[in-house]
N, C-alpha and C positions, 0 to 999 in steps of 0.2 A: 460687474463680474461677480458669482457667490464664489468663497474661501471653498480649499479643498476641505475635506474632509480628514482629523487628522486622527488614523486608528494606529494603535498601540495594539501591536499582536506580543501574545507571551506563549515561549516554547521550552521544552525541555531544553533541545540544545539544535545544532545547525544540522538536518535531517538533509540526504542527497534529493529524497524525492520532490522535498518541499522548494528546494532552494531554486528552481527556474518561474515556479509558480510564484514564488516573495518577488522576484526580478521584474517578473509582468506584471506584477500590480503595481508596484510603485512604478512604473512607466506611464500608466494609467494617469490622463486626466480628473480630476475630482476629487485625486486618492493621496493623502499626503502619510506614509506607509512609513513605520516607524519600529523597530524588531527588536523586542528583551529576549536574550537568551540564557536560561539559567546555568549552564557552563556552556564552554566552548572547545572542549577537548576533541572532539569527534572533524574539528577543521585539518587536526595534524593529525599525524601517528598516534593511534591509540589503540588499548588491547577491547575487543568486542565481543562480550560474554557468548553471544547466542551462535557465533563461528569458532569462536576459541582460537583465536588468532589475531594479532596483531597487526593491523592493516591502519591505510588511507587513502580516502578517496578521491578517485583520480579526476574528478569534475570539481565545479569551485563551489563551493558550499554559501560564500558571504559576498558576490558579487552580483552588483547590479541594485543594492538596496541597503539603507540605512539600517544598521544592526549594532548592539552594547550588547556585554555580559553584564549580567547582573552582581557582578561585584566593580563593574566599575563604574555604577549609578546608584542610584535611589529611587526605589521602587515607588515608592507614596509622589513623588516629584514629577515623574515619569506617566503614573497615570491621570496629575492636573495638569499634564499639557497636552492632551489627547481629549476627543469628542466623544469617540468611542474604545473602548476596548474589548479586544477580541481573545480570546483563551485557547486553547489547543490539549483542553481536555482538563480534568480535574481532579489530578495524578500525584502533585508535588505540595510541597508546603507552599512554592513560590506561586504557583499558580492560586492555591485556596486566597493567599494573603493577599492576591492581586482582586481575585475575587472578594472579599470581605473593604479592599479597601476603596475600592469602584462602586460600592455600596454608598458607602461615607459618602466618598466626594460627588456622588450624587452622576457619575458615570455609567452612559447603558453597556451591558456586556452581550459580547454575542458568542457562543460554545460552539465548537466546533471538534468532537470529539470522536472515538473508533466502537464506541459501545455497540452492542447488541445482544438481546437476548439467546440465542446458540453458544456463544465464544464465552460472554458475559453474564451467565444469569445473578441474580438476584441471591441466590444461597434460599436454604429453608431455616427455619426455628429463630434462634436470638440472633443468628451472624445475619439472615435474610431482615430481619425486624428493622434492626440496626441499620446493614447498609439501605435500608428504604427512608430514613428515619436522614440520615446523613443525602441520601439523591435528593430528598424534598427540600433539605435547606439549600443544595447548590441550585437546585432549579428555580427556588424562589427567586435568587437573585441573579438570574441570568435574565437578558430580554428578548433575545433570537436565537434559535438554535441554527449549527447548520448541517444540513443531516448529507453524508458522506454516502447514502445510498436510501436502498428501501429498508431494508432489514435494522438500518441505524434510526427512520426516521419512526419504525414504528415502536421501538426501543422507545423514544420519548413520548410517544401518543401513549402507550400504554402505561404511562406514569405521571399523567394526567396533564403532560403540557398543551397547550391551548393549537390548532392544526394550523392558527393564522401565525404561531409564533414560527413554526419551522419551515429552513430555507434550503431547495437543492442547489449544493455547493458538494460537489462530488467528485470523489475520491479518485485523481488524474493526476498522471503524470505526463511529460514532455512529448505527446506521441510524434510532434513532429522532427525532433531530434531522434526518436528511436525509427522512426520509417526513415530518415536519412543515412543509419548507421547502418539501417540492413540491408537497405540500394546501393551501398558502397560497398560495403565486407567481400574481401577475396571468399566464396565457399568453398571456391575448390581447395587454397591452399590452410583453410582449415580445417576443413578433412584429410589432409596428409598432416597435419602438425598432429591431428589427433589418433591418427589410422584408422580414420574411418572409411570404409569403402565406397566408391561412389556413387554405387548402386543402391546402396542398403540405404532402409528408411532410418529415421533418427527420433527417440522417443525423448527427449530433455527433462530433467527435474533441477531446477537452477533456487538456491535458496539455503537456508539452516539445515545441517542435519540434526535436527530438533525431534524429540520423540513426536510431539504433538501436532507436526508437520507430518510425519507417517513416511518420509524414504522406504524406512523396508516393505512398507505396504506394498510400494512399485514393484518394486524386487521379488517381491511372491507372485502379485499382478504379470509383471514378463515371465517370470519361471514357468507361467501355466499358458501363455500363450503359442498359438502352434506353429512350429518349423514352417518356413526362414522367420525368426524372428527379427524384427527392427533391433538397431542397435541402441542403449540405452547410454542416455550420458548423463552422467552425476555428475553435476558441478556446484563447489562450494565444500562447506568443513562445518565443523560442530561436533557435538559430544557424542554421535552415534558413528562417525570416522571410519573407525576401527572396527567396529562389528560388522560395518558394510562391507567394507573392503574384506572383510576376513570370507566374503561371498563371492569374492571376485571369479568371474568366470567367461568364458570366450563370447563377445559380444556386449560386455560392460565396461564403460569407460568411466573413470574416475578421473577429471581434468583440475580438480583441486577450486580455489576459490579464483572467482573471477574479478573484476575491479568492472565499475559502471560503462567504461567505453569499450568494455569489453565486448559488453552483454547482448550489443543489435546484432551481431554478427551470428551470436551463437542459437540466439532465437530463427535468426531468418533462414537457417540451416537444417533447424529439427523440423519436423513434419507433424509434430505432435510436442504440447507442452502440457506437463502434469503439476500439479499441484493439489495431493491428496491427503489434505490436513485434514486433522480429528477438531481441532478447534486454530478459526482461522476468521478474525473482527474481519478483516476482509482479504488480502493476496494482492497488493499492488504491483507481484510481479506477471500478472493474470493480464492488466492494463500493459503492460511492458511486449509481452508475446503477442498481443492484437496489436497494437500497432504497428508491430516487426511482421504481419499476416503470418502468424502461426495456428494452426486449429491450436483447441482449448481442452483438455478434459479435468474435471474438478471432483470433488468427491462435495455434497452438498451439506456440509458444515463450512464453507468457505464462505464471506461472506457477500465477498462476490460476484458468486454464482447466480444469485439473484435478477442482477440486474445486466450483468454482460453474458452467459452464458447460454446457450439453448441449441435444438437441433441442428441448427442452420451453421452454426461455428464451431461446433463443439459436442461434449456430452458431460452429463450429470450424475456421479455416481454413487450409492450410501457410502458412506465413509467405513473405513473397516473392510470391504466388501469386496476380497482380493479378488476373488472371480466375476465380479459385476465389472471391475475396473480394467482386467483381463479383455471379458465385451466388448467393455467400451472405446481401448484404445485401438482392436480388431476396426469395430467399424469405422472409426475416426481417423484410422491411416488409410482404410479403402475407399475414402474421399476427403484428405489431408489439404488439396488444394485450393477448389474450390471452398471449400471449410474456412480456409485460410484467408481468402478473399472475404470471404461474409464476416470476418473475426475484424478486420482491418476496418470493413464500412461503418460495423458498430458499433467499434470503440472510436470515429471519427468526430461523434458530436457528445461524448465522454471526457471532455478534454478543459482545457483554462477560460476559455471562453466561457463556457459553460458556469465555473468557480464563479468567474466574474459580476457577469449576468445575476448567479445568486445572492453573492455579497452585497453586490448595489442592493436588487430588494430588501436585504435584509437592514441596511444601512438604513435606505430612505424609512423604513419599519421601526426603527428605532429614535429616529431622529422627527 
């Protein structure tokens, strides 16, 4: 019997989206997973600058897999113990040091990042030239790339990475957990809690109230819709909260920040989920909503749009165009039930098992 591959994964901090994937990988025969976090403050209560509030995730972030904080170990020792090193991007000193050390110690590196040209262009002039030089240094030290989607794959290929070095490891969430939470939700009770009439359709935004995510554009589009309008449910917090709440009107409900365990019921209650961002590398909330059987409306600047959203399960509109968003919402709401079913079907194979399959292919390639 062959020994399991000792896979060392390095990431900035415990992330609620990643925790169930890491537990799934740790349970897989043939993979001995070890995780090193740059910091671990997200495990307990911490201030989230994006939401602008202090929060503590209500799902386990470090359960089911072996992990350690960087301050509690030695990076070179961890790399020497590994057969393969897996980095989540290259945006910190820990990740760059690990990339350099892995090269020196002869350990192949897998890279999984969010980069894509729409949301993260190289830029122009001297700055763009310097970034491309830096990326050349990073990519020359990487043995294989784990693409989260089509735009991410193209990002690597445009910068000279060979197609045989890129493997499909899609950005995914725990589909089964979200679907189960949606199925078990007390939707009537949730409507009563939020003051939403039983017979009203619901359009949902759930996320950080940040300018790049354009929650204000959704309000603009909602105001353009013909009566009777759906209820607009705004879930989240952040820098734009006061500005958005100043536009409070009959039919708009601000529900504040809601934790992970509360989200499936909110998605299930909604007839359409909207992510109108002008710069969004992926948008995992799209995956979450689809797993709960909710139709999707996203801008063409959302990375997930290209792989997950089509006319069967929702709509894609030009970023920044409030009238186009209003029209897209009207079309989707007219067919939200069948689109929601199509969304659940489409996301079913964009899951952790696909991640595991792609990761295994990458491991075989580098070994």
